[in-house]
C-alpha positions as CSV (number, residue, x, y, z in Angstrom):
1,X,-31.0,-25.3,47.9
2,X,-30.7,-26.3,51.5
3,X,-30.2,-23.3,53.8
4,X,-29.1,-25.0,57.0
5,X,-25.3,-25.4,57.0
6,X,-24.9,-23.6,53.8
7,X,-21.8,-21.4,53.3
8,X,-23.4,-18.1,52.3
9,X,-21.9,-14.8,51.3
10,X,-24.3,-11.9,51.3
11,X,-23.4,-8.2,50.1
12,X,-25.3,-5.1,51.1
13,X,-26.0,-6.6,54.6
14,X,-25.9,-3.5,56.7
15,X,-29.6,-2.4,56.4
16,X,-32.8,-3.0,54.7
17,X,-33.4,-6.2,52.8
18,X,-29.9,-7.4,53.3
19,X,-30.2,-7.1,57.1
20,X,-33.5,-8.8,57.2
21,X,-32.3,-11.5,54.9
22,X,-29.1,-12.0,57.0
23,X,-31.1,-12.6,60.1
24,X,-33.5,-14.9,58.4
25,X,-30.6,-16.9,56.9
26,X,-28.9,-17.0,60.3
27,X,-32.1,-18.2,62.0
28,X,-32.2,-21.1,59.5
29,X,-28.7,-22.3,60.3
30,X,-26.8,-20.7,57.5
31,X,-23.0,-20.0,57.9
32,X,-22.7,-16.3,56.9
33,X,-20.1,-13.9,55.6
34,X,-21.7,-10.3,55.4
35,X,-20.2,-7.6,53.3
36,X,-20.9,-3.9,53.4
37,X,-19.1,-0.7,53.7
38,X,-20.7,-0.1,57.1
39,X,-20.3,-3.3,59.2
40,X,-21.5,-4.5,62.6
41,X,-24.8,-2.7,62.4
42,X,-26.3,-5.7,64.2
43,X,-24.8,-8.7,65.7
44,X,-25.4,-12.4,64.4
45,X,-23.3,-15.1,66.3
46,X,-20.8,-16.8,64.2
47,X,-21.1,-14.4,61.2
48,X,-18.2,-12.7,59.8
49,X,-18.4,-9.1,58.7
50,X,-16.1,-7.7,56.0
51,X,-15.9,-4.1,55.1
52,X,-15.5,-3.4,51.4
53,X,-16.3,-0.9,48.8
54,X,-17.7,-3.2,46.0
55,X,-17.2,-0.5,43.3
56,X,-13.5,-1.3,43.6
57,X,-12.5,-4.5,41.8
58,X,-9.6,-5.0,44.1
59,X,-11.7,-4.8,47.1
60,X,-14.3,-7.3,45.7
61,X,-11.5,-9.9,45.1
62,X,-10.1,-9.3,48.6
63,X,-13.5,-9.6,50.2
64,X,-14.3,-12.8,48.2
65,X,-11.0,-14.4,49.2
66,X,-11.5,-13.5,52.8
67,X,-14.9,-15.0,52.7
68,X,-13.8,-18.3,51.2
69,X,-11.0,-18.6,53.7
70,X,-13.5,-18.2,56.5
71,X,-16.2,-20.3,55.1
72,X,-14.0,-23.0,53.5
73,X,-16.0,-22.8,50.2
74,X,-19.3,-21.3,49.0
75,X,-22.7,-22.7,48.5
76,X,-24.8,-19.6,48.1
77,X,-23.8,-16.1,46.8
78,X,-26.4,-13.3,47.4
79,X,-25.6,-10.2,45.4
80,X,-27.7,-7.5,47.2
81,X,-25.6,-4.4,47.3
82,X,-26.9,-1.6,45.2
83,X,-27.7,2.1,45.0
84,X,-30.0,4.3,43.1
85,X,-29.9,7.9,41.4
86,X,-33.1,9.9,40.9
87,X,-32.1,12.3,38.0
88,X,-32.8,12.5,34.2
89,X,-30.2,11.0,32.2
90,X,-29.0,14.5,30.8
91,X,-28.2,15.5,34.4
92,X,-26.2,12.5,35.4
93,X,-22.4,13.0,35.5
94,X,-19.8,10.3,34.5
95,X,-19.0,9.7,38.1
96,X,-22.5,8.8,39.0
97,X,-22.9,6.7,35.8
98,X,-19.7,4.7,36.7
99,X,-20.8,4.3,40.3
100,X,-24.1,2.8,39.6
101,X,-22.6,0.4,37.0
102,X,-19.8,-0.7,39.2
103,X,-22.0,-1.4,42.3
104,X,-25.3,-2.6,40.7
105,X,-23.9,-4.6,37.7
106,X,-20.1,-5.0,37.5
107,X,-19.8,-6.2,41.4
108,X,-22.4,-8.9,41.1
109,X,-20.9,-10.2,37.9
110,X,-17.4,-10.2,39.2
111,X,-18.4,-11.9,42.5
112,X,-20.4,-14.5,40.5
113,X,-17.3,-15.3,38.3
114,X,-15.1,-15.7,41.3
115,X,-17.7,-18.0,42.9
116,X,-18.4,-20.2,39.8
117,X,-15.3,-22.3,39.5
118,X,-15.7,-23.7,43.0
119,X,-19.5,-24.2,42.6
120,X,-18.9,-26.0,39.4
121,X,-16.3,-28.2,40.8
122,X,-18.5,-29.3,43.7
123,X,-21.6,-29.5,41.4
124,X,-23.9,-27.4,43.5
125,X,-24.4,-23.8,44.3
126,X,-26.9,-20.9,44.0
127,X,-26.2,-17.5,42.6
128,X,-28.9,-15.0,43.9
129,X,-28.9,-11.6,42.3
130,X,-31.2,-8.8,43.7
131,X,-32.5,-6.9,40.7
132,X,-35.6,-4.8,40.9
133,X,-39.3,-4.5,39.5
134,X,-37.5,-1.6,37.7
135,X,-35.4,-4.1,35.7
136,X,-38.7,-5.6,34.4
137,X,-40.5,-2.4,33.9
138,X,-38.2,0.7,33.2
139,X,-39.0,3.8,35.3
140,X,-38.4,7.1,33.6
141,X,-37.6,8.9,36.8
142,X,-34.9,6.1,37.6
143,X,-33.6,5.3,34.1
144,X,-29.9,4.7,35.0
145,X,-30.9,2.5,37.9
146,X,-33.5,0.6,35.7
147,X,-30.8,0.2,33.2
148,X,-28.3,-1.6,35.6
149,X,-31.1,-3.8,37.1
150,X,-32.3,-5.0,33.6
151,X,-28.8,-5.8,32.7
152,X,-28.4,-7.7,35.9
153,X,-31.7,-9.6,35.3
154,X,-30.5,-10.6,31.7
155,X,-27.1,-11.8,33.0
156,X,-28.9,-13.9,35.7
157,X,-31.3,-15.6,33.3
158,X,-28.7,-16.1,30.6
159,X,-26.3,-17.6,33.2
160,X,-29.1,-20.0,34.4
161,X,-29.2,-21.4,31.0
162,X,-25.3,-21.6,30.7
163,X,-25.3,-23.7,33.9
164,X,-28.1,-26.1,32.9
165,X,-27.4,-29.6,34.3
166,X,-24.3,-28.4,36.2
167,X,-25.8,-28.4,39.6
168,X,-25.4,-24.6,39.9
169,X,-28.4,-22.5,39.6
170,X,-29.3,-18.8,39.6
171,X,-32.3,-16.8,40.9
172,X,-33.2,-13.2,40.0
173,X,-35.2,-11.3,42.6
174,X,-37.2,-8.3,41.6
175,X,-38.4,-6.4,44.6
176,X,-41.1,-3.6,44.3
177,X,-41.4,-0.8,46.9
178,X,-39.8,-2.1,50.2
179,X,-39.6,0.0,53.5
180,X,-35.9,0.5,53.6
181,X,-33.5,3.4,53.7
182,X,-32.8,2.9,50.0
183,X,-34.4,6.2,49.0
184,X,-32.5,8.1,51.6
185,X,-29.2,6.8,50.4
186,X,-29.4,7.5,46.7
187,X,-26.3,9.3,45.5
188,X,-28.0,11.9,43.5
189,X,-31.4,13.5,43.6
190,X,-34.4,12.6,45.9
191,X,-37.7,10.8,45.1
192,X,-40.3,13.3,43.9
193,X,-42.9,14.1,46.5
194,X,-45.8,12.4,44.4
195,X,-43.8,9.3,44.3
196,X,-43.4,9.1,48.0
197,X,-47.1,8.8,48.4
198,X,-47.0,5.2,47.1
199,X,-45.2,4.3,50.4
200,X,-48.5,2.9,51.7
201,X,-48.2,0.1,49.1
202,X,-44.7,-0.8,50.3
203,X,-43.9,-4.2,52.1
204,X,-41.6,-4.7,54.9
205,X,-38.0,-6.1,54.3
206,X,-38.9,-9.1,56.5
207,X,-41.7,-10.0,54.0
208,X,-39.2,-9.5,51.1
209,X,-36.5,-11.6,52.7
210,X,-39.0,-14.4,53.4
211,X,-40.0,-14.4,49.8
212,X,-36.2,-14.4,48.7
213,X,-35.4,-17.3,51.1
214,X,-38.3,-19.4,49.6
215,X,-37.1,-18.7,46.1
216,X,-33.6,-19.8,47.0
217,X,-35.0,-23.1,48.6
218,X,-37.3,-23.8,45.7
219,X,-34.7,-22.9,43.0
220,X,-37.0,-20.3,41.5
221,X,-35.8,-18.6,38.2
222,X,-37.4,-15.4,39.2
223,X,-38.8,-14.0,42.5
224,X,-41.1,-11.0,42.2
225,X,-42.2,-9.5,45.5
226,X,-44.7,-8.3,46.5
227,X,-47.0,-10.5,44.3
228,X,-48.7,-7.4,43.0
229,X,-45.5,-6.9,40.8
230,X,-46.6,-9.8,38.6
231,X,-49.6,-7.5,37.5
232,X,-47.3,-4.5,36.5
233,X,-45.0,-6.8,34.8
234,X,-47.9,-8.5,32.9
235,X,-49.4,-5.1,31.9
236,X,-46.0,-4.0,30.6
237,X,-45.6,-7.3,28.6
238,X,-49.0,-7.1,26.9
239,X,-49.6,-3.3,26.7
240,X,-46.2,-1.7,26.6
241,X,-47.3,1.5,24.7
242,X,-50.0,2.0,27.3
243,X,-47.7,1.7,30.3
244,X,-45.0,3.9,28.5
245,X,-47.6,6.8,28.1
246,X,-48.8,6.4,31.6
247,X,-45.4,6.4,33.1
248,X,-44.2,9.4,30.8
249,X,-47.3,11.3,31.9
250,X,-46.6,10.5,35.5
251,X,-43.0,11.6,35.1
252,X,-44.0,14.9,33.7
253,X,-46.3,15.5,36.7
254,X,-43.4,14.6,39.1
255,X,-41.1,17.0,37.5
256,X,-43.7,19.7,37.7
257,X,-44.4,18.9,41.3
258,X,-40.7,19.0,42.2
259,X,-40.2,22.6,40.7
């Protein structure tokens, strides 16, 4: 997919990966509409900011309509908005469960369904869904989040097959640890202290954004970033019981350390 001149809608644009991706897309000549609850956290000439709570279906519909009116169509949809929750399943209330599903899964599916008719009519388009390495390898300290991201991953790959030879493609992005405010913005709990030590392996949001942009340009099925995520995915594929045992042990240690 060609970036320059593309009519691009990006959600979750205010900070982190979304902000870095917006700046990179802008530098490559994309025409941008940026959606987030908090807007104008930085300035990009010509970009339109839309404030919306994407957990609300009516606000998703209204934001999409406003974006289409501004852009005159859509070529690239990047569903980046998402949130996490650090808590065991037994301790997650219904409101938290619903919030994660609405933002991490239902919102990107809804926006995709809104974008598809026009993309199919023009016979080109790109749907980019930001999943997570946790969508490939479930994390026991992050089970609900992992579940939403795994479902988004499955939706993205299934849709790619549905759209074969239509001119519309999908790309699933699975970032690992990225230096963003994500952990500070989870809606319940906090990352255990032992887990935070892995920050030294994190990549910058700029590196992640560059990998995503290459994936869009090259029409990749899946983007795993950083590259080390491929090794974890391969280990889980070939030795699932081993990884399950290691992560279960790690989770027990995390719980002890947090008490």
